[in-house]
C-alpha positions as CSV (number, residue, x, y, z in Angstrom):
1,M,37.6,21.7,-14.7
2,T,36.6,23.8,-11.6
3,L,33.0,23.3,-10.5
4,D,30.9,26.0,-9.0
5,I,28.5,23.7,-7.1
6,Q,26.4,26.4,-5.6
7,A,25.9,27.9,-9.1
8,A,25.0,24.5,-10.5
9,L,22.4,23.9,-7.7
10,E,20.9,27.4,-8.3
11,S,20.6,26.7,-12.0
12,L,18.9,23.3,-11.3
13,R,16.5,25.0,-9.0
14,T,15.6,28.0,-11.1
15,G,16.7,27.5,-14.7
16,E,14.5,26.5,-17.6
17,E,14.7,22.9,-18.8
18,P,17.4,23.5,-21.5
19,V,19.5,25.2,-18.9
20,R,19.0,22.4,-16.3
21,R,19.9,19.8,-18.9
22,R,23.0,21.6,-20.0
23,V,24.1,21.9,-16.3
24,V,23.6,18.2,-15.8
25,E,25.6,17.4,-18.9
26,E,28.5,19.6,-17.8
27,L,28.4,18.0,-14.3
28,G,28.5,14.6,-15.9
29,R,31.4,15.4,-18.1
30,S,33.4,16.8,-15.2
31,G,33.7,13.4,-13.5
32,E,34.3,15.3,-10.3
33,P,33.1,13.7,-7.0
34,D,31.6,17.0,-6.0
35,A,29.2,16.8,-8.9
36,V,27.4,13.9,-7.3
37,T,25.2,16.0,-5.0
38,P,23.8,18.4,-7.7
39,L,23.3,15.4,-10.0
40,L,21.3,13.6,-7.3
41,V,19.2,16.8,-7.1
42,A,18.6,16.5,-10.9
43,V,17.5,12.9,-10.6
44,A,14.4,14.3,-8.9
45,D,13.8,16.9,-11.6
46,E,10.3,17.4,-13.0
47,S,11.6,16.9,-16.5
48,W,12.1,13.4,-17.7
49,P,15.0,14.3,-20.1
50,V,16.8,16.0,-17.2
51,R,16.2,13.1,-14.9
52,Q,17.4,10.7,-17.5
53,A,20.6,12.7,-18.2
54,A,21.3,12.9,-14.5
55,A,20.9,9.2,-14.0
56,E,23.1,8.4,-17.0
57,A,25.8,10.7,-15.7
58,L,25.8,9.2,-12.3
59,V,25.9,5.6,-13.5
60,A,29.0,6.5,-15.5
61,F,30.9,7.8,-12.5
62,D,33.7,5.8,-10.9
63,E,32.1,3.7,-8.2
64,D,34.9,4.4,-5.7
65,A,34.0,8.1,-5.9
66,L,30.3,7.6,-6.2
67,L,29.4,5.0,-3.5
68,P,30.5,7.0,-0.4
69,R,28.4,10.0,-1.6
70,L,25.4,7.8,-2.3
71,E,25.6,6.4,1.2
72,T,25.8,10.0,2.6
73,A,22.6,10.9,0.7
74,L,21.0,7.6,1.9
75,R,21.6,8.7,5.5
76,N,20.1,12.2,4.9
77,D,17.0,12.2,7.1
78,E,16.2,15.8,6.2
79,D,16.0,15.4,2.4
80,A,13.8,12.5,1.2
81,A,14.1,13.5,-2.4
82,M,17.9,13.2,-2.2
83,R,17.6,9.9,-0.4
84,N,15.2,8.5,-3.0
85,A,17.5,9.7,-5.8
86,A,20.4,7.9,-4.2
87,M,18.3,4.7,-4.0
88,E,17.4,4.9,-7.7
89,I,21.1,5.1,-8.6
90,Y,22.1,2.3,-6.3
91,V,19.7,0.0,-8.1
92,K,21.3,0.9,-11.5
93,L,24.9,0.3,-10.6
94,G,27.1,-2.7,-11.1
95,P,28.2,-5.7,-8.9
96,R,30.3,-3.8,-6.4
97,T,27.2,-1.9,-5.4
98,G,25.6,-5.1,-4.4
99,E,28.5,-5.7,-2.0
100,A,28.0,-2.2,-0.5
101,L,24.3,-2.9,0.0
102,L,25.0,-6.2,1.7
103,R,27.3,-4.3,4.2
104,L,24.5,-1.8,4.8
105,L,22.1,-4.6,5.7
106,D,24.1,-4.9,8.9
107,D,24.0,-1.2,9.7
108,A,23.1,0.1,13.2
109,D,20.5,2.4,11.7
110,E,17.2,0.5,11.0
111,E,16.2,2.9,8.2
112,V,19.5,2.2,6.4
113,R,18.9,-1.6,6.8
114,N,15.4,-1.2,5.5
115,F,16.6,0.8,2.4
116,A,19.4,-1.8,1.8
117,A,16.8,-4.6,1.8
118,V,14.5,-2.8,-0.5
119,M,17.4,-2.0,-3.0
120,L,18.7,-5.6,-2.9
121,G,15.3,-6.8,-4.0
122,A,15.0,-4.1,-6.7
123,R,18.4,-5.3,-8.0
124,R,17.3,-8.9,-8.0
125,E,20.5,-9.6,-6.1
126,R,20.6,-13.4,-5.8
127,R,23.7,-13.4,-3.6
128,A,21.6,-11.5,-1.0
129,V,19.1,-14.4,-0.5
130,D,20.7,-15.9,2.6
131,R,21.2,-12.5,4.1
132,L,17.6,-11.4,3.4
133,I,16.4,-14.7,4.9
134,A,18.3,-13.8,8.1
135,A,16.8,-10.3,7.9
136,L,13.3,-11.9,8.3
137,G,14.4,-12.0,12.0
138,D,15.5,-8.4,12.2
139,A,14.5,-6.4,15.3
140,D,12.8,-3.8,13.1
141,V,9.4,-4.8,11.5
142,N,10.0,-2.5,8.5
143,V,13.3,-4.3,7.8
144,R,11.5,-7.7,8.1
145,H,8.8,-6.5,5.7
146,A,11.3,-5.3,3.2
147,A,13.3,-8.5,3.4
148,A,10.1,-10.6,2.7
149,A,9.1,-8.4,-0.3
150,S,12.7,-8.5,-1.7
151,L,12.9,-12.3,-1.4
152,G,9.8,-12.4,-3.6
153,Q,11.4,-10.1,-6.2
154,I,14.5,-12.2,-6.3
155,G,12.5,-15.4,-6.7
156,D,14.8,-18.0,-5.2
157,P,12.9,-21.1,-4.0
158,K,15.3,-21.3,-1.1
159,A,13.2,-18.6,0.5
160,V,9.9,-20.5,0.4
161,L,10.1,-22.4,3.7
162,P,11.4,-19.4,5.7
163,L,8.6,-17.3,4.2
164,V,6.0,-20.0,5.1
165,Q,7.3,-19.9,8.7
166,V,6.9,-16.1,8.7
167,L,3.4,-16.6,7.4
168,R,2.5,-18.8,10.3
169,T,4.2,-16.8,13.1
170,E,4.3,-13.1,12.1
171,P,0.8,-11.5,11.6
172,W,2.4,-8.1,10.5
173,L,4.3,-9.8,7.7
174,Q,1.6,-12.0,6.3
175,Y,0.8,-9.8,3.3
176,P,4.3,-9.4,2.1
177,A,5.0,-13.1,2.7
178,I,2.0,-14.1,0.7
179,G,3.0,-11.8,-2.1
180,A,6.6,-13.1,-2.1
181,L,5.5,-16.7,-2.2
182,G,3.3,-15.9,-5.2
183,E,6.2,-14.2,-7.0
184,I,8.5,-17.1,-6.3
185,G,5.9,-19.5,-7.6
186,D,7.1,-22.6,-5.9
187,P,4.4,-25.3,-5.2
188,Q,5.9,-26.0,-1.8
189,A,3.9,-23.0,-0.6
190,E,0.6,-24.4,-1.7
191,P,-0.6,-26.0,1.6
192,A,0.1,-22.9,3.7
193,L,-1.7,-20.7,1.2
194,L,-4.7,-23.1,1.0
195,H,-5.0,-22.8,4.8
196,L,-5.4,-19.1,4.4
197,L,-8.5,-19.4,2.3
198,D,-10.4,-19.7,5.7
199,D,-9.1,-16.2,6.7
200,E,-11.4,-13.5,5.5
201,L,-8.6,-10.9,5.5
202,L,-6.0,-13.0,3.7
203,R,-8.3,-14.9,1.4
204,G,-7.9,-12.6,-1.6
205,P,-4.0,-12.4,-1.5
206,A,-3.9,-16.1,-0.9
207,M,-6.0,-16.8,-4.0
208,E,-3.9,-14.5,-6.1
209,A,-0.7,-16.4,-5.0
210,L,-2.3,-19.8,-5.5
211,G,-3.2,-18.7,-9.1
212,R,0.5,-18.3,-9.7
213,L,1.8,-21.6,-8.2
214,A,-1.0,-24.2,-7.4
215,G,-1.8,-27.3,-9.3
216,R,-5.3,-28.8,-9.9
217,E,-5.3,-30.3,-6.4
218,A,-6.1,-26.8,-5.2
219,L,-9.3,-26.5,-7.3
220,P,-11.7,-28.1,-4.8
221,R,-10.8,-25.4,-2.3
222,L,-10.9,-22.5,-4.9
223,V,-14.1,-23.4,-6.8
224,P,-16.5,-22.5,-4.0
225,H,-15.1,-19.0,-4.0
226,L,-16.3,-18.5,-7.6
227,Y,-19.6,-17.6,-6.0
228,D,-18.3,-15.3,-3.3
229,P,-20.8,-12.5,-2.7
230,D,-17.9,-10.0,-2.8
231,P,-17.3,-9.2,-6.6
232,L,-13.6,-8.5,-5.9
233,L,-13.0,-11.9,-4.2
234,R,-15.1,-13.6,-6.9
235,N,-12.9,-12.1,-9.6
236,M,-9.8,-13.2,-7.7
237,A,-11.1,-16.7,-7.5
238,I,-12.0,-16.8,-11.2
239,Q,-8.5,-15.6,-12.1
240,A,-6.9,-18.2,-9.8
241,V,-9.0,-21.1,-11.2
242,V,-8.4,-19.9,-14.8
243,A,-4.6,-19.6,-14.3
244,I,-4.4,-23.1,-12.9
245,E,-6.5,-24.5,-15.8
246,Q,-4.4,-22.6,-18.3
247,R,-1.2,-24.2,-17.0
248,A,-2.9,-27.7,-17.1
249,T,-4.2,-27.4,-20.6
250,A,-1.0,-25.9,-21.9
251,S,0.7,-29.1,-20.8
252,G,-1.7,-31.2,-22.9
253,E,-4.5,-31.9,-20.4
254,S,-8.2,-31.4,-21.1
255,L,-10.2,-28.8,-19.4
256,D,-11.4,-30.1,-16.0
257,P,-15.2,-31.0,-16.5
258,E,-16.0,-30.1,-12.9
259,V,-14.4,-26.7,-13.3
260,Q,-16.3,-26.2,-16.6
261,A,-19.6,-27.2,-14.9
262,A,-18.9,-24.8,-12.1
263,L,-18.2,-21.9,-14.5
264,R,-21.4,-22.6,-16.4
265,R,-23.7,-21.8,-13.4
266,Q,-26.0,-19.0,-14.6
267,G,-25.2,-16.5,-11.9
268,L,-21.5,-16.8,-12.7
269,V,-22.1,-16.6,-16.5
270,D,-24.0,-13.3,-15.9
271,H,-21.1,-12.0,-13.8
272,L,-18.6,-13.0,-16.5
273,L,-20.6,-11.2,-19.2
274,A,-20.8,-8.1,-17.1
275,T,-17.1,-8.3,-16.4
276,L,-16.3,-7.9,-20.1
277,G,-17.0,-4.2,-19.6
278,D,-14.9,-4.0,-16.4
279,D,-12.4,-1.2,-15.9
280,E,-9.6,-3.7,-14.9
281,P,-7.9,-5.3,-18.0
282,N,-7.0,-8.5,-16.2
283,N,-10.7,-9.0,-15.2
284,R,-11.8,-8.5,-18.8
285,R,-9.2,-10.9,-20.2
286,T,-10.0,-13.6,-17.7
287,A,-13.7,-13.2,-18.4
288,A,-13.1,-13.5,-22.1
289,V,-11.0,-16.7,-21.7
290,T,-13.5,-18.2,-19.3
291,L,-16.5,-17.6,-21.6
292,G,-14.5,-19.1,-24.4
293,W,-14.3,-22.3,-22.5
294,L,-18.1,-22.5,-22.1
């Protein structure tokens, strides 16, 4: 089958949706490496059926033919849509693609290293953990940021202590490190996160992470924040305390009487009642659970 790539690109730019979808299906059936570029264009189409068909066609390609063209698109600084489409397909492909991304993590171009770190996290690529831990020391701050976030997505406890070290030494990486520690959910991170409750800027993210991993020993530090004058921080504290208590009661323990007494304070009860009408579903659910305990 002979492909007219320019005609395909023109149809994808100007054709109606049925035409664009038909072009995508024909390109996919061709199996030709030259079809990769127009299919990547179609991955960014405004129509979901066209995008879906393009993604399915690309994922079915032979990886030997596909990966070099994805890498070319990834390096295209002048076409962000093409680059983003390539990243989307990288994430959907099989194990060999993980090997290709690990290689790109050592690339001379910091943007390519950054994209590789992001995609390894999106793929939950567990074999990348050691390499991403090493990337926490990359010369480029964006690569370090992506490495921290991706370690959280992968969720390997091996990353906890390196992330805690980053938390203590890298101000620019504190937010992604806190988020990653919360996603990993390992109690080893609890002392470092409790220390951050004294930091006005980091208190909220730290409470959110503690809600995911802390035990009841963290409650004395969290309960005072139930009365924070900032409603956003107050809700974060409530969610953290409730999450910790839910884990404890699920394992057969009784509700902590000191927590119950703290939640019964009149000002907090009024806040919880008002929160039942909150726009944020998590806030409404937490308020309902908390009021049920009272």
